[in-house]
C-alpha positions as CSV (number, residue, x, y, z in Angstrom):
1,M,-48.4,-75.6,-1.2
2,L,-48.7,-77.6,-4.4
3,T,-51.8,-79.2,-5.8
4,I,-51.6,-82.8,-6.9
5,G,-51.3,-81.7,-10.5
6,N,-48.4,-79.3,-9.8
7,L,-46.7,-81.9,-7.7
8,S,-47.0,-84.4,-10.5
9,K,-45.4,-81.9,-13.0
10,K,-42.6,-81.1,-10.5
11,T,-41.6,-84.7,-9.7
12,G,-42.7,-86.7,-12.8
13,V,-44.9,-88.9,-10.6
14,T,-48.3,-89.4,-12.2
15,V,-51.5,-88.1,-10.5
16,R,-52.8,-91.6,-10.4
17,T,-49.7,-92.9,-8.6
18,L,-49.9,-90.0,-6.1
19,G,-53.5,-90.9,-5.4
20,Y,-52.6,-94.5,-4.8
21,Y,-49.8,-93.5,-2.4
22,D,-52.4,-91.5,-0.4
23,Q,-54.8,-94.5,-0.5
24,I,-52.3,-96.9,1.0
25,G,-51.0,-94.4,3.6
26,L,-47.6,-93.9,2.0
27,L,-47.9,-90.2,1.1
28,A,-50.9,-88.4,2.6
29,P,-51.4,-84.7,1.5
30,A,-50.7,-82.0,4.1
31,S,-54.2,-80.7,3.7
32,R,-57.1,-80.3,1.3
33,T,-59.0,-77.5,-0.2
34,E,-62.6,-76.8,0.6
35,G,-63.4,-78.7,-2.6
36,G,-61.4,-81.7,-1.4
37,H,-58.4,-81.3,-3.6
38,R,-55.1,-82.6,-2.2
39,L,-52.4,-80.1,-1.2
40,Y,-48.7,-80.9,-0.6
41,D,-46.1,-78.9,1.3
42,A,-42.3,-79.1,1.5
43,A,-42.4,-82.1,3.9
44,Q,-44.5,-84.1,1.5
45,I,-42.2,-83.2,-1.4
46,I,-39.2,-84.5,0.5
47,R,-41.1,-87.7,1.5
48,L,-42.0,-88.3,-2.2
49,E,-38.4,-87.8,-3.2
50,Q,-37.5,-90.5,-0.6
51,I,-40.2,-92.8,-2.0
52,V,-39.1,-92.4,-5.6
53,S,-35.4,-92.9,-4.7
54,L,-36.0,-96.0,-2.7
55,K,-38.3,-97.4,-5.3
56,Y,-35.7,-97.0,-7.9
57,L,-33.2,-98.8,-5.7
58,G,-35.5,-101.9,-5.8
59,F,-37.5,-101.6,-2.5
60,S,-41.2,-102.5,-2.4
61,L,-43.7,-99.9,-1.3
62,D,-44.3,-101.8,2.0
63,E,-40.6,-101.8,2.7
64,I,-40.3,-98.1,1.9
65,K,-43.2,-97.3,4.2
66,L,-41.5,-99.1,7.1
67,M,-38.1,-97.6,6.3
68,I,-39.4,-94.0,6.3
69,E,-41.4,-94.5,9.4
70,D,-38.5,-96.1,11.3
71,G,-36.1,-93.3,10.4
72,T,-32.6,-92.9,9.1
73,E,-31.1,-95.9,10.8
74,S,-33.6,-98.2,9.2
75,I,-32.9,-96.7,5.8
76,Y,-29.2,-97.1,6.3
77,N,-29.5,-100.8,7.3
78,S,-31.8,-101.5,4.4
79,L,-29.6,-99.7,1.9
80,E,-26.6,-101.8,3.2
81,K,-28.6,-105.0,2.6
82,Q,-29.7,-103.8,-0.9
83,L,-26.1,-102.9,-1.7
84,Q,-24.9,-106.4,-0.8
85,L,-27.7,-107.9,-3.0
86,V,-26.7,-105.7,-6.0
87,R,-23.0,-106.7,-5.5
88,E,-24.0,-110.4,-5.6
89,Q,-26.1,-109.8,-8.7
90,K,-23.2,-108.0,-10.3
91,A,-20.9,-110.9,-9.5
92,E,-23.4,-113.3,-11.0
93,L,-23.7,-111.2,-14.2
94,Q,-19.9,-111.2,-14.5
95,R,-19.9,-115.0,-14.2
96,V,-22.5,-115.2,-17.0
97,E,-20.5,-112.8,-19.1
98,Q,-17.4,-115.0,-18.7
99,A,-19.4,-118.1,-19.5
100,L,-20.7,-116.5,-22.7
101,E,-17.3,-115.4,-23.7
102,S,-15.9,-118.9,-23.2
103,M,-18.7,-120.4,-25.2
104,H,-18.2,-117.8,-28.0
105,H,-14.4,-118.4,-28.0
106,S,-14.9,-122.2,-28.3
107,I,-17.3,-121.8,-31.2
108,R,-14.9,-119.5,-33.1
109,T,-11.6,-121.3,-32.4
110,D,-12.1,-125.0,-31.8
111,E,-12.6,-127.4,-34.6
112,E,-15.2,-129.4,-32.6
113,M,-17.1,-128.2,-29.5
114,N,-16.3,-130.2,-26.4
115,W,-19.8,-130.0,-24.8
116,T,-18.8,-132.0,-21.7
117,L,-16.0,-129.5,-20.9
118,L,-18.2,-126.6,-21.7
119,F,-20.9,-128.0,-19.4
120,Q,-18.4,-128.2,-16.6
121,V,-17.3,-124.6,-17.3
122,M,-20.9,-123.4,-17.0
123,R,-21.3,-125.3,-13.7
124,L,-18.1,-123.6,-12.4
125,F,-19.3,-120.2,-13.4
126,Q,-22.7,-120.9,-11.7
127,Q,-21.1,-121.5,-8.4
128,D,-19.6,-118.9,-6.1
129,Q,-15.9,-118.5,-5.6
130,R,-15.6,-120.9,-2.7
131,E,-15.0,-124.0,-4.8
132,L,-12.5,-122.1,-7.0
133,K,-10.7,-120.8,-3.9
134,Q,-10.5,-124.4,-2.5
135,R,-8.8,-125.6,-5.7
136,L,-6.4,-122.6,-5.8
137,D,-5.4,-123.2,-2.2
138,R,-3.6,-126.3,-3.4
139,Y,-1.0,-124.0,-5.1
140,L,-1.3,-120.6,-3.5
141,N,-1.3,-119.2,0.1
142,E,-4.3,-117.2,1.3
143,E,-3.0,-113.8,0.2
144,Q,-2.0,-115.2,-3.3
145,T,-5.3,-116.8,-3.8
146,Q,-7.2,-113.6,-3.0
147,H,-4.8,-111.8,-5.4
148,M,-5.7,-114.2,-8.2
149,L,-9.4,-114.1,-7.5
150,T,-9.6,-110.3,-7.4
151,A,-7.3,-109.6,-10.4
152,N,-8.7,-106.9,-12.7
153,L,-9.7,-109.1,-15.6
154,D,-12.2,-106.9,-17.4
155,H,-13.8,-107.6,-20.7
156,E,-10.9,-106.1,-22.7
157,R,-8.3,-108.1,-20.9
158,R,-10.3,-111.3,-21.1
159,A,-10.5,-110.7,-24.8
160,E,-6.7,-110.3,-25.0
161,W,-6.2,-113.5,-23.1
162,L,-8.6,-115.5,-25.3
163,K,-6.9,-114.1,-28.4
164,L,-3.4,-114.9,-27.1
165,I,-4.3,-118.4,-26.2
166,A,-5.9,-118.9,-29.7
167,D,-2.8,-117.5,-31.3
168,V,-0.6,-119.9,-29.3
169,K,-2.8,-122.9,-30.3
170,K,-2.1,-122.0,-33.9
171,H,1.7,-122.2,-33.4
172,V,2.2,-124.9,-30.8
173,N,4.4,-126.8,-33.3
174,E,6.9,-123.9,-33.6
175,P,10.3,-124.5,-31.9
176,P,10.9,-122.5,-28.7
177,H,13.7,-120.5,-30.4
178,S,11.6,-119.4,-33.4
179,V,10.6,-115.8,-33.9
180,M,7.0,-116.6,-33.5
181,A,7.4,-118.5,-30.3
182,Q,9.5,-115.7,-28.8
183,Q,6.9,-113.1,-29.8
184,L,4.2,-115.1,-28.2
185,A,6.3,-115.6,-25.1
186,T,6.9,-111.9,-24.9
187,R,3.2,-111.1,-25.2
188,W,2.4,-113.7,-22.5
189,V,4.9,-112.3,-20.0
190,E,3.7,-108.7,-20.6
191,Q,0.0,-109.6,-20.1
192,V,0.8,-111.6,-16.9
193,H,2.7,-108.6,-15.5
194,R,0.0,-106.2,-16.4
195,M,-2.6,-108.3,-14.7
196,F,-0.7,-109.6,-11.6
197,G,2.3,-107.5,-11.2
198,S,5.9,-108.8,-10.7
199,D,5.8,-110.7,-7.4
200,E,8.0,-113.7,-8.4
201,A,6.7,-116.0,-5.6
202,F,3.1,-115.4,-6.6
203,L,3.8,-115.8,-10.3
204,E,5.7,-119.0,-9.8
205,N,2.9,-120.5,-7.7
206,A,0.2,-119.2,-10.0
207,W,1.9,-120.7,-13.1
208,E,2.1,-124.0,-11.3
209,A,-1.7,-123.9,-10.8
210,V,-2.2,-123.0,-14.5
211,R,0.1,-125.9,-15.7
212,E,-1.5,-128.5,-13.4
213,E,-5.1,-127.4,-14.0
214,A,-4.8,-126.8,-17.8
215,D,-7.2,-128.9,-19.9
216,G,-9.7,-128.6,-17.0
217,V,-12.5,-126.1,-16.3
218,M,-10.7,-123.7,-13.9
219,F,-8.5,-122.0,-16.6
220,Y,-10.6,-122.8,-19.7
221,P,-9.7,-122.5,-22.6
222,M,-6.1,-123.0,-21.4
223,T,-4.6,-126.4,-22.3
224,K,-1.5,-128.3,-21.3
225,E,-0.3,-128.0,-24.8
226,V,-0.4,-124.2,-24.6
227,A,1.2,-124.2,-21.2
228,T,4.1,-126.5,-22.3
229,F,4.7,-124.3,-25.4
230,I,4.8,-121.1,-23.4
231,Q,7.0,-122.7,-20.7
232,K,9.6,-123.8,-23.2
233,A,9.5,-120.5,-25.1
234,I,10.0,-118.5,-21.9
235,E,12.8,-120.8,-20.6
236,Y,14.6,-120.3,-24.0
237,K,14.1,-116.6,-23.7
238,E,15.5,-116.5,-20.2
239,N,18.5,-118.7,-20.9
240,H,19.3,-116.8,-24.1
241,Q,19.2,-113.5,-22.2
242,L,21.7,-115.0,-19.6
243,L,24.1,-115.9,-22.3
244,E,24.0,-112.5,-23.9
């Protein structure tokens, strides 16, 4: 048996908090000494570990009390709901991160900020994927749309894409056969394959979506000028390779 002081030292939960848990009926002591001091046994220690764990996961004390009293199935169902909530919050944070990166990119690379376009970009990021999916469905089948939406575009890869687009914008007046244009085309193809693989049907449809939606919010900061430059440079590369 542990006194409330020893239980506090063992678990890191303050004596005051343990007293409050007893007061609200969340964690009653196993017994008391003749002097009225609380004593806790192994069962109470396990219950406290449950309380601390569930509290860390974001549940309220009222929710925790009901979950523990209802048993394992209740805890499982509650954890499942909490997991879904966390996933939704994670997706929202990822959208905020992409919005911040887009804004940061615009400030660093554009001569003048297009606030109307940026506002539309923010609106798109604030929404879930349903609207984006509806727009992609014009160009891709169901499987291809899911492939594009779930592509592994982490922070490092987004940074690579933003830098590549910025580099292309600096050289859009280069002829397709120039060394610079061919280097940019090579970088573009390599990044596309790293991100999406080499399914030609998917890549063709995805590229159509990019070309048609460039200058809009869906593929910001992609522009039609960049898409046209890359298209011509890649076509030259492919034709040149056929002639070799």
